[in-house]
C-alpha positions in Angstrom: 0.0 0.0 -0.2 1.5 3.1 -0.7 1.0 6.6 1.4 1.3 9.7 -0.1 1.4 12.9 2.4 0.9 16.8 0.6 2.4 19.3 2.3 3.3 22.9 1.1 6.5 23.4 -1.0 8.1 27.0 -0.2 11.8 27.3 -2.1 13.3 30.1 0.2 16.0 30.8 -2.2 17.9 30.6 -5.2 21.0 31.6 -5.0 23.9 31.4 -8.3 26.4 28.5 -6.9 29.1 28.5 -9.3 27.5 24.5 -10.5 27.9 23.6 -14.0 27.7 20.8 -16.1 30.0 19.4 -19.0 31.9 16.9 -20.8 35.9 17.3 -20.0 36.1 15.0 -23.1 34.1 13.3 -26.1 34.7 9.8 -27.0 35.4 9.1 -31.4 36.9 12.6 -31.5 40.2 13.3 -33.1 41.5 16.3 -30.8 43.8 18.8 -32.2 46.8 17.2 -31.3 45.7 14.4 -32.7 44.9 12.0 -30.1 41.1 10.6 -29.7 40.1 9.4 -26.8 38.1 5.9 -26.4 35.6 4.4 -23.9 36.7 3.4 -20.9 40.1 5.1 -21.2 38.7 6.9 -17.9 37.6 3.6 -16.2 40.8 2.6 -14.1 41.2 6.4 -13.2 37.6 7.2 -11.9 38.0 4.2 -9.7 41.2 5.0 -8.1 40.1 8.4 -7.3 36.7 7.0 -5.9 38.9 5.0 -3.4 41.2 8.1 -2.6 37.0 9.4 -2.3 38.4 13.1 -3.9 38.5 13.8 -7.2 41.2 15.6 -9.9 41.6 19.4 -9.4 39.9 21.8 -11.2 42.0 24.8 -12.7 42.4 28.1 -14.6 43.8 27.3 -18.2 46.0 24.4 -16.7 47.5 26.6 -14.3 48.5 24.9 -11.3 48.8 28.3 -9.7 44.9 28.5 -9.8 42.9 26.2 -8.6 38.8 28.1 -8.9 36.6 25.3 -8.3 36.1 21.3 -7.0 34.6 19.0 -9.2 31.2 17.3 -7.7 31.6 13.9 -10.1 32.4 12.7 -13.0 31.6 9.7 -14.5 32.1 8.1 -18.3 28.6 7.7 -20.0 28.2 7.0 -23.6 29.3 10.6 -25.2 32.6 10.8 -23.1 33.4 11.8 -19.6 30.5 13.8 -18.2 31.9 16.1 -15.1 30.3 18.5 -12.7 32.2 20.7 -11.0 31.3 23.9 -8.5 33.2 27.3 -9.4 34.5 28.6 -5.8 32.8 31.9 -5.6 34.3 33.1 -2.6 38.0 32.8 -5.0 38.8 35.9 -7.4 40.0 33.7 -10.4 36.5 31.4 -9.8 34.0 34.3 -9.3 35.6 35.6 -12.6 35.4 32.1 -14.7 31.8 31.6 -13.6 30.8 35.0 -15.1 32.6 34.2 -18.2 31.1 30.6 -18.6 27.7 32.0 -17.7 28.3 34.6 -20.7 29.4 31.5 -23.1 32.8 33.4 -23.6 35.0 30.5 -22.1 33.5 27.4 -22.3 35.9 24.5 -23.5 37.2 21.7 -20.9 40.5 20.1 -20.7 42.0 17.3 -19.2 45.2 17.0 -18.0 46.9 13.2 -17.8 49.6 11.1 -17.7 48.7 8.2 -20.6 48.7 4.6 -19.5 48.2 2.9 -23.3 47.8 3.8 -26.2 47.6 2.4 -29.7 48.0 4.2 -33.2 45.0 4.2 -35.4 45.0 2.9 -39.1 44.9 6.1 -39.8 47.8 7.7 -37.6 46.6 9.6 -34.8 46.7 8.1 -31.4 44.3 6.5 -29.5 44.2 6.8 -25.6 43.4 3.3 -24.3 44.1 4.2 -20.6 45.0 7.6 -19.2 45.6 8.5 -15.5 43.3 12.0 -14.8 45.5 15.0 -12.5 43.0 17.9 -13.3 40.6 19.3 -15.9 41.1 23.1 -16.3 38.1 24.9 -17.9 40.2 27.0 -20.7 39.4 29.3 -23.9 40.3 26.6 -26.2 39.9 23.3 -25.7 41.9 20.6 -27.7 38.7 18.5 -27.7 36.4 20.8 -30.1 33.5 18.6 -28.6 34.9 19.0 -24.8 33.1 22.1 -23.6 30.7 23.0 -20.8 26.8 22.3 -21.3 25.2 23.7 -18.9 25.4 26.5 -16.0 23.4 27.3 -12.9 22.5 30.6 -12.5 19.6 33.2 -12.1 19.3 34.0 -15.6 18.7 30.0 -16.3 15.2 29.2 -17.3 12.8 28.5 -15.3 12.4 24.6 -16.6 15.9 24.5 -16.0 16.0 25.3 -12.3 12.5 23.9 -11.6 14.1 20.6 -13.0 17.3 20.8 -10.4 14.6 21.7 -7.7 12.5 18.3 -8.6 16.2 16.4 -9.5 16.6 16.8 -5.6 14.0 16.5 -4.2 13.3 13.1 -6.0 16.9 11.6 -4.7 15.1 12.7 -0.9 12.1 10.3 -1.7 14.5 8.0 -2.9 16.2 7.8 0.4 12.5 7.3 2.5 10.6 4.2 2.4 7.0 6.4 2.2 6.4 8.4 -0.7 5.5 11.8 0.3 
């Protein structure tokens, strides 16, 4: 028997929080460095990072002097390496990056990695079969032209995206309970 309970819903605030999603790498795309990442290339690295309860660093333009946020989640899907990040808005460069992202001035993502296993394709480009991630950067020009930020949470985000985010959060909370609300 399902139990239902209704209660008033009040959204007290919806603030800019620096959250964004995108693809740090897209599979089967030969990049400007003549590399092509293949599906499964990140599996071991992601597993290693999860075991440490950490993620690679988030940098601005691959500059280790400018960390600008944290990666909240990352996973391989059929398209590539899907990442969710949060810019640190109390850091000057984080605020600047957020402003540039919201206005689509900067939207590239780029991976910093060590190559573990590779092969050469019949067409002569390098197939990256296993890589170890060190960092993922927001960049002006990405080597992989398809690696980019897809969505940035902001107050000027269309209401349907904001509501979808709220619905997702509520669904997660409901899933944690035995009784349906």
